[in-house]
C-alpha positions as CSV (number, residue, x, y, z in Angstrom):
1,M,158.9,-29.9,20.7
2,E,158.1,-33.4,21.9
3,A,155.4,-33.9,19.3
4,F,158.1,-33.5,16.7
5,S,160.9,-35.4,18.6
6,P,160.2,-38.6,20.4
7,D,163.9,-38.9,21.3
8,A,165.4,-35.6,22.3
9,Q,168.9,-37.1,22.9
10,A,169.4,-38.3,19.3
11,P,171.3,-36.0,17.0
12,L,168.9,-36.7,14.2
13,A,166.0,-35.7,16.5
14,V,167.8,-32.5,17.5
15,D,168.2,-31.6,13.9
16,A,164.6,-32.4,13.2
17,R,163.5,-30.3,16.1
18,A,165.6,-27.3,14.9
19,C,164.2,-27.8,11.4
20,C,160.6,-27.7,12.8
21,H,161.3,-24.6,14.8
22,K,162.7,-22.8,11.8
23,L,159.7,-24.0,9.7
24,I,157.2,-22.8,12.4
25,G,159.0,-19.5,12.5
26,Q,158.2,-18.9,8.9
27,L,154.5,-19.5,9.2
28,F,152.0,-16.7,9.4
29,E,150.0,-18.5,12.0
30,L,150.8,-18.6,15.7
31,V,151.6,-22.1,16.9
32,A,151.2,-23.5,20.4
33,E,151.3,-27.0,22.0
34,T,149.5,-28.0,25.2
35,D,149.1,-31.1,27.2
36,E,145.7,-32.7,28.0
37,Q,145.3,-30.4,31.0
38,L,145.6,-27.4,28.6
39,H,148.9,-26.2,30.0
40,F,151.3,-24.8,27.4
41,T,154.3,-27.0,26.5
42,Y,155.5,-24.9,23.6
43,V,154.7,-21.5,22.1
44,S,156.1,-20.2,18.8
45,P,158.1,-17.0,18.6
46,K,155.2,-15.3,16.7
47,F,152.8,-16.4,19.5
48,Q,155.1,-14.9,22.1
49,A,155.4,-11.7,20.0
50,A,151.6,-11.4,19.4
51,L,150.7,-11.7,23.1
52,G,153.8,-10.0,24.6
53,Y,154.8,-12.9,26.7
54,S,158.1,-14.9,26.8
55,S,158.2,-18.7,26.4
56,D,159.2,-19.1,30.0
57,E,156.1,-17.0,31.1
58,L,153.7,-19.1,29.1
59,V,155.0,-22.7,29.3
60,G,153.3,-24.5,32.2
61,T,150.4,-22.0,32.5
62,S,146.8,-22.8,31.5
63,V,145.4,-21.7,28.2
64,L,142.2,-20.6,30.1
65,D,144.3,-18.0,32.0
66,L,144.5,-16.0,28.8
67,V,140.9,-16.5,27.6
68,H,138.4,-13.6,28.0
69,P,136.0,-14.2,30.9
70,D,133.0,-13.9,28.5
71,D,134.5,-16.6,26.3
72,R,135.3,-19.2,29.0
73,T,131.9,-20.8,29.0
74,A,132.1,-21.3,25.2
75,S,135.7,-22.5,25.6
76,S,134.6,-25.2,28.0
77,E,132.0,-26.3,25.5
78,W,134.5,-26.4,22.7
79,I,136.9,-28.5,24.8
80,A,134.1,-31.0,25.5
81,D,133.4,-31.2,21.7
82,F,137.1,-31.5,21.1
83,A,137.4,-34.5,23.5
84,R,134.8,-36.2,21.3
85,D,135.8,-35.2,17.8
86,R,139.6,-34.7,18.3
87,H,139.6,-31.5,16.2
88,L,138.4,-27.9,16.9
89,H,137.8,-24.7,15.0
90,A,136.8,-21.7,17.1
91,T,137.2,-18.0,17.7
92,S,138.0,-16.5,21.1
93,R,139.7,-13.5,22.7
94,A,143.1,-13.7,24.5
95,R,144.6,-11.2,26.8
96,H,147.8,-9.4,25.8
97,R,150.5,-8.8,28.4
98,D,149.6,-5.1,28.6
99,G,146.0,-5.9,29.2
100,H,144.2,-5.3,25.9
101,W,142.3,-8.1,24.2
102,L,143.1,-9.8,20.8
103,T,140.8,-12.0,18.8
104,F,142.2,-15.3,17.4
105,D,140.8,-17.9,15.0
106,W,142.0,-21.3,16.4
107,R,142.4,-24.7,14.7
108,T,143.4,-27.5,17.0
109,E,144.2,-31.2,16.4
110,S,145.3,-33.9,18.9
111,V,148.6,-35.9,18.5
112,R,149.5,-39.0,20.4
113,L,153.2,-39.4,21.2
114,P,155.2,-42.7,21.1
115,D,155.1,-42.9,24.8
116,G,151.3,-42.6,24.8
117,E,151.0,-39.1,25.9
118,V,148.6,-36.7,24.1
119,R,149.4,-33.3,22.9
120,F,147.1,-30.6,21.4
121,L,148.6,-28.7,18.5
122,S,147.0,-25.4,17.7
123,C,147.4,-22.9,14.9
124,A,145.9,-19.4,15.3
125,L,145.4,-16.3,13.2
126,D,145.1,-12.9,14.7
127,V,141.7,-11.7,13.4
128,T,141.3,-8.8,15.8
129,E,140.9,-6.2,13.1
130,R,138.4,-8.4,11.3
131,A,136.5,-8.9,14.5
132,R,136.4,-5.2,15.1
133,A,135.2,-4.6,11.6
134,D,132.5,-7.2,12.1
135,Q,131.5,-5.6,15.4
136,R,131.3,-2.2,13.8
137,L,129.2,-3.7,11.0
138,R,126.9,-5.3,13.7
139,D,126.7,-2.0,15.5
140,L,125.8,-0.3,12.3
141,V,123.1,-2.8,11.4
142,A,121.7,-2.5,14.9
143,S,121.6,1.3,14.7
144,V,119.7,1.3,11.4
145,P,116.0,2.2,12.1
146,D,114.9,-0.1,9.3
147,A,114.4,-3.8,9.2
148,L,117.2,-5.4,7.1
149,V,117.0,-8.7,5.3
150,V,119.9,-9.9,3.3
151,S,120.0,-13.0,1.1
152,D,122.7,-14.6,-1.0
153,A,122.4,-15.1,-4.8
154,S,120.5,-18.4,-4.3
155,G,117.9,-16.7,-2.2
156,I,118.9,-18.0,1.2
157,V,118.5,-15.5,4.0
158,Q,121.8,-14.6,5.6
159,L,120.9,-11.6,7.8
160,F,117.7,-10.7,9.7
161,N,118.4,-7.9,12.0
162,E,116.9,-7.1,15.4
163,R,114.7,-4.4,14.0
164,A,113.3,-6.9,11.5
165,A,112.7,-9.4,14.3
166,A,110.8,-6.8,16.3
167,M,108.9,-5.5,13.3
168,F,107.6,-8.9,12.1
169,G,107.5,-10.7,15.4
170,R,109.9,-13.4,14.1
171,R,113.2,-14.6,15.6
172,A,116.3,-14.3,13.5
173,S,117.1,-17.9,14.2
174,D,113.8,-18.9,12.6
175,V,114.5,-17.0,9.5
176,V,118.2,-17.1,8.7
177,G,118.9,-20.1,6.5
178,R,115.4,-20.2,4.9
179,R,114.6,-19.2,1.4
180,L,113.7,-15.6,0.9
181,A,110.5,-16.6,-1.0
182,E,109.2,-18.2,2.2
183,V,109.9,-15.2,4.3
184,A,108.7,-12.6,1.8
185,S,105.4,-14.4,1.1
186,A,104.8,-14.6,4.8
187,V,105.5,-11.0,5.6
188,S,103.9,-9.4,2.5
189,P,101.7,-12.0,0.7
190,A,99.9,-9.4,-1.4
191,H,103.1,-8.1,-3.0
192,F,105.7,-10.9,-2.7
193,G,103.6,-14.0,-2.8
194,P,104.3,-16.5,-5.6
195,D,102.9,-15.5,-8.9
196,A,102.8,-18.4,-11.4
197,E,102.7,-16.1,-14.4
198,S,105.3,-13.5,-13.5
199,P,107.2,-14.4,-10.3
200,S,109.2,-11.5,-9.0
201,P,113.0,-11.7,-8.6
202,L,112.4,-11.3,-4.9
203,V,110.2,-14.4,-4.8
204,R,112.7,-16.4,-7.0
205,G,115.5,-15.3,-4.8
206,D,117.2,-13.9,-7.9
207,A,119.5,-11.1,-7.1
208,E,119.9,-10.4,-10.8
209,G,117.7,-7.5,-12.1
210,C,115.9,-6.9,-8.9
211,D,115.0,-3.3,-8.4
212,L,112.2,-2.5,-6.0
213,C,111.1,0.6,-4.2
214,G,107.6,1.3,-3.0
215,E,105.0,0.8,-0.4
216,V,103.5,-2.5,0.5
217,R,101.3,-4.1,3.1
218,C,103.2,-6.4,5.5
219,V,101.9,-8.9,8.0
220,R,103.3,-9.6,11.4
221,R,103.5,-13.0,12.9
222,D,100.3,-12.4,14.9
223,G,98.4,-11.6,11.7
224,T,98.2,-7.8,12.0
225,E,99.0,-5.8,8.9
226,F,100.9,-2.6,8.6
227,P,102.1,-0.3,5.8
228,A,105.8,-0.5,4.9
229,E,108.2,1.2,2.5
230,V,110.5,-1.4,0.9
231,R,113.8,-0.8,-0.9
232,A,115.6,-3.7,-2.4
233,S,119.1,-3.5,-4.1
234,R,121.6,-5.9,-5.5
235,I,125.1,-6.1,-4.0
236,G,127.8,-7.7,-6.0
237,E,127.5,-9.8,-9.2
238,G,126.9,-13.4,-10.1
239,E,127.2,-16.2,-7.6
240,D,128.8,-13.8,-5.1
241,G,125.9,-11.3,-5.4
242,M,123.7,-10.5,-2.4
243,L,120.2,-9.0,-2.2
244,A,119.7,-6.4,0.5
245,I,116.1,-5.4,1.5
246,A,115.3,-2.5,3.8
247,V,111.8,-2.4,5.3
248,R,110.5,0.7,7.1
249,D,107.3,0.7,9.1
250,V,105.4,3.8,7.9
251,S,102.3,3.4,10.0
252,S,102.8,6.7,11.7
253,R,103.4,8.5,8.4
254,V,100.4,6.9,6.8
255,E,98.2,7.7,9.8
256,A,99.5,11.3,9.8
257,D,98.8,11.7,6.1
258,A,95.3,10.3,6.5
259,E,94.7,12.7,9.4
260,R,96.0,15.6,7.3
261,R,93.7,14.7,4.5
262,R,90.8,14.3,6.9
263,V,91.5,17.7,8.5
264,A,92.0,19.3,5.0
265,E,88.7,17.8,3.8
266,Q,87.0,19.0,6.9
267,L,88.5,22.5,6.6
268,Q,87.4,22.6,3.0
269,R,83.9,21.5,3.9
270,V,83.8,24.0,6.8
271,Q,84.9,26.8,4.5
272,K,82.3,25.9,1.9
273,L,79.6,25.9,4.6
274,E,80.9,29.2,5.9
275,S,80.7,30.7,2.5
276,L,77.2,29.3,1.9
277,G,76.2,30.6,5.4
278,T,77.5,34.1,4.6
279,L,75.6,34.0,1.3
280,A,72.5,32.7,3.0
281,G,72.7,35.4,5.6
282,G,73.1,38.2,3.1
283,I,70.1,37.0,1.0
284,A,68.0,36.7,4.2
285,H,69.0,40.3,5.1
286,D,67.8,41.7,1.8
287,I,64.6,39.7,1.8
288,N,63.8,40.6,5.4
289,N,64.1,44.3,4.6
290,M,61.5,43.9,1.9
291,L,59.3,41.7,4.0
292,G,59.4,44.2,6.8
293,A,57.9,46.9,4.6
294,I,55.2,44.4,3.2
295,L,54.3,43.3,6.8
296,N,54.1,46.9,8.1
297,Y,51.9,48.1,5.3
298,A,49.7,45.0,5.7
299,N,49.3,46.0,9.3
300,V,48.4,49.6,8.3
301,A,45.9,48.3,5.7
302,L,44.3,46.1,8.4
303,I,43.8,49.1,10.6
304,R,42.1,51.0,7.8
305,A,40.2,48.0,6.4
306,G,37.7,48.3,9.2
307,S,35.2,45.5,9.2
308,D,35.5,44.6,5.5
309,P,35.8,40.8,5.8
310,L,37.2,40.2,2.3
311,A,40.0,42.8,2.9
312,R,40.8,41.6,6.3
313,T,41.0,38.0,5.1
314,A,43.3,39.0,2.2
315,L,45.5,41.0,4.4
316,G,45.7,38.2,7.0
317,E,46.8,35.8,4.3
318,T,49.3,38.3,3.2
319,K,50.8,38.5,6.7
320,E,50.7,34.7,6.9
321,A,52.7,34.4,3.7
322,V,55.2,37.0,4.9
323,H,55.7,35.0,8.1
324,K,56.3,31.8,6.1
325,I,58.9,33.5,4.0
326,A,60.4,35.0,7.1
327,G,60.5,31.5,8.6
328,L,62.4,30.3,5.6
329,C,64.8,33.2,6.0
330,A,65.2,32.3,9.7
331,Q,66.2,28.8,8.6
332,L,68.8,30.3,6.3
333,V,70.4,32.4,9.0
334,S,70.1,29.5,11.4
335,Y,72.2,27.5,9.0
336,A,74.8,30.3,9.1
337,G,75.1,29.4,12.8
338,R,74.9,33.1,13.9
339,G,71.3,33.7,14.9
340,R,70.4,35.0,18.2
341,A,70.1,32.5,21.0
342,A,68.7,32.8,24.5
343,M,71.2,30.6,26.3
344,E,70.4,29.1,29.7
345,P,71.2,25.9,31.7
346,V,69.1,23.0,30.3
347,D,68.5,19.4,31.3
348,L,68.5,17.8,27.9
349,S,66.4,14.8,28.8
350,R,63.8,16.9,30.5
351,D,63.7,19.3,27.5
352,V,63.5,16.5,25.0
353,A,60.6,14.9,27.0
354,S,58.7,18.2,27.0
355,A,58.9,18.2,23.2
356,S,57.8,14.6,22.7
357,A,54.2,15.4,21.9
358,M,55.2,17.9,19.3
359,V,57.6,15.4,17.7
360,R,55.1,12.6,17.7
361,A,52.5,14.8,15.9
362,A,55.1,15.6,13.2
363,V,56.2,12.1,12.2
364,D,54.6,9.4,10.1
365,R,52.2,7.4,12.2
366,R,53.8,4.1,10.9
367,A,57.0,5.1,12.7
368,T,57.5,3.8,16.2
369,L,59.1,6.3,18.5
370,V,61.3,5.0,21.3
371,W,62.5,7.4,24.0
372,S,65.7,6.3,25.8
373,L,66.3,9.3,28.0
374,A,69.0,9.2,30.6
375,S,68.3,10.5,34.1
376,S,70.5,12.9,36.1
377,L,72.2,14.4,33.1
378,P,74.6,17.3,33.7
379,A,73.3,20.6,32.4
380,I,74.1,22.1,29.0
381,E,73.9,25.7,28.0
382,A,71.4,26.0,25.3
383,D,68.5,27.8,23.7
384,R,65.4,25.7,24.4
385,S,63.5,26.7,21.3
386,Q,66.5,25.9,19.1
387,L,66.9,22.5,20.9
388,H,63.3,21.7,20.0
389,Q,64.0,22.8,16.4
390,L,67.1,20.6,16.2
391,L,65.2,17.6,17.7
392,L,62.3,18.0,15.3
393,N,64.6,18.2,12.3
394,L,66.6,15.1,13.3
395,V,63.4,13.1,13.9
396,L,61.8,14.3,10.6
397,N,65.0,13.3,8.7
398,A,64.8,9.8,10.4
399,S,61.1,9.6,9.5
400,E,61.8,10.4,5.9
401,S,64.5,7.7,5.7
402,L,61.8,5.1,6.6
403,D,60.1,6.2,3.3
404,G,56.6,5.5,4.5
405,R,57.4,2.0,5.7
406,P,56.9,0.8,9.3
407,G,60.1,1.3,11.3
408,T,61.6,2.5,14.5
409,I,63.0,5.9,15.5
410,E,65.0,5.9,18.7
411,V,65.7,9.2,20.5
412,R,68.5,8.7,23.1
413,T,70.3,10.9,25.6
414,A,73.5,10.0,27.5
415,V,76.6,11.3,29.1
416,V,79.8,10.6,27.1
417,E,83.5,11.3,27.6
418,V,85.2,12.6,24.5
419,D,88.6,11.0,24.1
420,D,90.9,11.2,21.1
421,D,89.4,8.1,19.4
422,L,85.8,9.5,19.7
423,R,86.9,13.0,18.7
424,A,88.3,11.5,15.5
425,E,84.8,10.3,14.6
426,L,83.2,13.7,15.1
427,E,82.4,16.3,12.6
428,F,82.6,20.1,13.2
429,A,84.2,19.5,16.5
430,D,86.7,22.4,16.5
431,A,84.8,24.4,19.1
432,L,83.8,21.4,21.2
433,R,84.9,21.7,24.8
434,G,85.4,18.5,26.7
435,P,85.9,15.9,27.7
436,R,82.5,15.6,29.4
437,C,79.6,16.0,27.0
438,V,75.9,15.3,26.7
439,L,74.7,13.3,23.7
440,L,71.4,13.6,21.8
441,E,71.1,10.8,19.3
442,V,68.4,9.9,16.8
443,A,68.6,6.5,15.2
444,D,66.4,5.0,12.5
445,T,65.9,1.6,10.9
446,G,65.7,3.0,7.4
447,S,67.5,2.2,4.2
448,G,70.8,3.8,5.2
449,M,72.7,6.5,3.5
450,S,75.0,6.6,0.4
451,D,78.5,8.1,0.4
452,E,77.3,11.1,-1.6
453,S,74.5,11.8,0.8
454,A,76.9,11.5,3.8
455,Q,79.2,14.0,2.2
456,R,76.4,16.5,1.4
457,L,74.2,15.8,4.4
458,F,74.5,19.2,5.9
459,D,74.7,21.2,2.7
460,P,71.8,23.7,2.4
461,F,69.2,22.9,-0.3
462,Y,70.5,19.4,-0.7
463,S,67.7,16.8,-0.5
464,T,67.1,13.3,-1.7
465,K,63.4,14.0,-1.6
466,G,61.9,15.8,-4.6
467,E,59.6,17.9,-2.5
468,G,62.2,18.8,0.2
469,R,63.9,22.2,0.6
470,G,67.1,20.7,1.9
471,L,67.3,22.9,5.0
472,G,66.4,20.6,7.8
473,L,69.9,19.2,8.6
474,A,71.5,22.4,7.5
475,V,69.6,24.1,10.3
476,V,70.7,21.4,12.6
477,L,74.4,22.2,11.8
478,G,73.8,25.9,12.4
479,I,72.3,25.2,15.8
480,V,75.1,22.8,16.7
481,R,77.8,25.3,15.7
482,R,76.0,28.1,17.7
483,H,76.1,25.9,20.8
484,G,79.7,24.9,20.4
485,G,78.8,21.3,19.8
486,A,79.8,18.5,17.4
487,I,78.1,15.9,15.2
488,R,78.7,12.1,15.0
489,L,77.3,10.2,12.0
490,A,77.1,6.4,12.0
491,R,75.6,4.7,9.0
492,G,75.0,1.2,7.8
493,D,72.8,-0.9,5.7
494,A,70.1,-1.1,8.4
495,G,69.8,2.6,9.3
496,T,71.5,5.7,10.3
497,R,72.5,7.3,13.6
498,I,73.0,11.0,14.0
499,G,74.3,12.2,17.3
500,V,74.8,15.7,18.6
501,L,77.2,16.4,21.4
502,F,76.9,19.4,23.7
503,P,79.6,20.4,26.2
504,A,78.4,19.8,29.8
505,I,78.5,22.7,32.2
506,D,78.6,23.1,36.0
507,G,75.4,24.0,37.7
508,E,71.8,22.8,37.6
509,A,69.2,23.3,34.8
510,G,66.2,25.5,35.5
511,A,62.6,25.0,34.6
512,P,61.5,26.6,31.3
513,R,60.7,30.3,31.7
514,D,57.6,31.8,30.2
515,R,59.0,34.7,28.3
516,R,55.6,35.9,27.1
517,A,54.7,36.9,30.7
518,D,57.9,38.9,30.9
519,R,57.1,40.7,27.7
520,A,53.5,41.4,28.7
521,A,54.6,43.0,31.9
522,A,57.0,45.3,30.0
523,V,54.3,46.5,27.6
524,A,52.6,48.4,30.4
525,A,54.7,51.5,30.2
526,R,54.5,53.6,27.0
527,P,57.4,55.9,25.8
528,R,56.5,59.4,24.8
529,T,58.9,59.8,21.9
530,V,60.8,57.3,19.6
531,L,63.5,58.3,17.1
532,V,63.1,55.9,14.1
533,V,66.2,55.8,11.9
534,E,65.8,53.7,8.7
535,D,67.2,54.3,5.2
536,E,64.6,52.2,3.3
537,E,61.9,54.8,2.8
538,P,58.9,52.4,2.4
539,L,59.9,50.6,5.5
540,R,60.5,53.8,7.4
541,R,57.1,55.2,6.5
542,S,55.3,52.0,7.5
543,V,57.1,51.9,10.9
544,V,56.2,55.5,11.6
545,T,52.6,54.9,10.7
546,L,52.3,51.9,12.9
547,L,54.1,53.4,15.9
548,E,51.9,56.5,15.7
549,G,48.9,54.3,15.6
550,A,50.2,52.6,18.7
551,G,50.3,55.9,20.5
552,F,53.9,56.9,20.1
553,R,55.2,60.4,19.1
554,V,57.7,59.5,16.3
555,L,60.7,61.4,14.9
556,A,62.0,59.9,11.6
557,A,65.4,60.1,10.0
558,G,66.6,58.6,6.7
559,D,70.3,58.2,7.7
560,G,72.7,58.6,10.5
561,Y,73.4,62.3,9.9
562,E,69.7,63.2,10.0
563,A,69.4,61.2,13.1
564,L,72.2,63.0,14.9
565,A,70.8,66.3,13.9
566,A,67.3,65.4,15.2
567,F,68.8,64.1,18.4
568,A,71.0,67.2,18.9
569,E,67.9,69.4,18.8
570,R,66.1,67.6,21.6
571,P,68.4,65.0,23.3
572,G,66.3,65.0,26.5
573,E,62.9,64.5,24.8
574,I,63.8,61.2,23.0
575,D,62.8,58.3,25.1
576,V,64.2,55.5,22.9
577,A,66.0,55.2,19.5
578,F,65.0,52.6,16.9
579,L,68.2,52.3,14.7
580,D,68.7,50.3,11.5
581,L,72.2,49.0,11.5
582,S,72.8,48.9,7.8
583,M,72.8,52.5,6.4
584,P,75.0,54.4,4.0
585,G,77.5,56.8,5.5
586,M,77.1,55.8,9.1
587,Y,76.2,52.4,10.6
588,G,73.7,52.3,13.3
589,T,76.4,51.4,15.8
590,D,78.2,54.7,14.9
591,V,75.0,56.7,15.4
592,A,74.4,55.0,18.8
593,R,77.9,55.7,20.0
594,E,77.6,59.4,19.1
595,M,74.2,59.6,20.9
596,R,75.4,57.9,24.0
597,N,78.4,60.3,24.1
598,V,75.8,62.9,24.8
599,R,73.3,60.9,26.8
600,E,74.8,57.7,28.3
601,D,71.4,56.3,29.5
602,L,69.6,56.5,26.2
603,P,67.6,53.3,25.5
604,I,68.4,51.9,22.0
605,V,67.0,49.1,19.9
606,F,69.0,48.0,16.9
607,V,67.2,46.4,14.0
608,S,68.7,44.4,11.0
609,G,67.8,41.8,8.5
610,L,70.8,39.8,9.7
611,P,70.9,37.7,12.9
612,E,72.4,39.5,15.9
613,T,75.8,37.7,15.9
614,L,76.4,38.3,12.2
615,A,75.2,41.9,12.4
616,G,77.7,42.5,15.2
617,E,80.5,41.1,13.1
618,M,79.6,43.4,10.2
619,Y,78.6,46.6,11.9
620,G,80.4,46.5,15.3
621,D,79.4,45.8,18.9
622,V,75.7,45.5,19.3
623,S,75.7,44.0,22.8
624,R,75.0,47.3,24.6
625,A,71.5,47.7,23.1
626,A,68.5,45.6,22.4
627,F,68.2,43.8,19.1
628,L,65.3,43.0,16.8
629,Q,65.5,41.1,13.5
630,K,63.4,41.9,10.4
631,P,60.7,41.3,9.6
632,Y,58.9,42.1,12.8
633,D,55.3,42.6,13.9
634,I,54.4,45.9,15.4
635,E,53.5,44.1,18.6
636,D,57.1,42.9,18.9
637,V,58.4,46.4,18.2
638,V,56.2,48.0,20.8
639,A,57.1,45.4,23.4
640,R,60.8,45.7,22.8
641,L,60.7,49.5,22.9
642,N,58.9,49.4,26.2
643,E,61.2,46.8,27.6
644,E,64.2,49.1,27.0
645,I,62.4,52.1,28.4
646,A,61.6,50.1,31.6
647,A,65.1,48.7,31.9
648,R,66.6,52.2,31.7
649,A,64.1,53.9,34.0
């Protein structure tokens, strides 16, 4: 080695060179010497053994021939630094003779020989296994789905993985080397910010005694917050200890939990309303049965009262009271969402406009009504009378929120597209078809609504007014559910907006039809014989009396078995059957089926204290016959019987 022997011919130099070779051979490091052009001038035996080359193969070749292509750019930069500083410490890969790559940790110094030439002396350690372990660790860290932040015992950040950089919007180079307190207070100020009274170990950068596991709110670089689950644990002891923090973005889980809670609360609310609706329908059924008897006997008494003014006035007021109670029962069954509906294509704006005079007459004169009705709306399938009831109830609710003060009530219609964001704002939207819907919205400038009122808004019998019955918005809910719609509630300090969405349909809306004319035309024909089947004796007697007074021949039966016996005696003489659905032993639907097995064209009118849909659910299919709900006026009964006779003629 020339660096160790300026005079190779001298015996002393030869001995010194041999001594140096023996010494180098005992080192763990690999030793090599190059000239200023980076050509090998000497390689130690261990260097040769490590790379699989002989001395003759290496001496005279360039160091860069062995360097990995990906490391050559860095190697050129190191050489430039070395030319300036005259020493070098670097890590690079070198090619083994058989083609695989080894990683070496290099330390190089420059030496000037007596003749002025410069040699570079390098010692290297084979750190291939360590490099592989480091790479495996980096791969492991990169594969972890969590953000990882590691600090040393003094609180200096040593690791900030790619997931952390992406999660917080910060580059690792901007974080590594800074104190953990700075980073922690920036990414989660509410939980890791400095606390003068009891600073946390995390803020102090103290790895001792730190034990953290929980959810916090974190902040990205752009200022947006997100929920995160944080776990911190100590690694090692004392000055060699490290603090490892794993942060997991749980936004999706939190949103899913919130959505599950919302759905569960909505389901609970729907189930409660369903139960109340069933109860309301049952109560209405029993009351309507009793009202039917009262109304029919009042009609009988009117016929026999003659011209007695006092008796006729009293009986008229009795009928009026019965109709008021029946109206209240109708609201109860409307709340149940199962009443009968005459569905047809409707232009919502046109229909709302036609009801504007009725609405104006019902609200406080100090309220200013504003009509913002869109033109060219797609049609919806709806019952016009129920739409008017819904509109009136919404406007009356808005008027009450003004509490007698001047204010504005806006009635608006529009076309809306229901996307996922809008659907999340809707209530009772399970049956809503979309995405195209028509909106009816009523907004007021009242005092707003409390959280409790919002939660109980559609509960029956709930009212914030002492004199209210609490059925107005409950009826709205029933109508909405019957029409497959949904409700959107928006409230604030300066008023409330209640919107109802109806699914749009194809086709054009028709003009309102005068159903009274249809009924009047049907009354012309009179059936000869009607079979009345009713298990409530007072109601049965009153119906028989009234129908006989209207010119019918009446056969009466107290239950299904009597009815079938009467029908079997004269199946061809009975022109129409008037069947109560709720009877002991046999439902009216069972009786109707047996009768039509004998005579398929028999006209039948079902009657029940329940609305048609609910009656069908309880007693079987009622769609193949006409339906009349109790209580009823005799004029309605006669008209319906004649309609069925005419339809079957």
